[in-house]
C-alpha positions, 0 to 999 in steps of 0.5 A: 500500500505504501508503494501505491501512495508514493506512486500516487503522490509522485504522479500528482507532484509531477503534474504540478499539484501543490502540497495542499492538493497532495495532502488532501488526496492522501488524507494527510496533514499538509506538514506530513505530506510535505515532509514525506513527498518533497524529496521527489522533486529534486529538479524543483530547486533548479527550476526555481533558481533558473526562473529567478536568474532569468528574471534578474538577467532580463531586468534593466540595469539600474546600478548606474542611476544609484549614484555609485 
């Protein structure tokens, strides 16, 4: 049964379900769901890092206007 729950959680997470949805579907507290299943998203950290880097790379250069 545990393997089925892990697989189901993995499918939900892969389909970008948030922690609240995963917890609700598995009838668990959100804290337990986050603690139990977030290890299944190692690429999530890289994805968010890339999004932040892309934002700052596309931002206009404001440093010359700061008088520095």
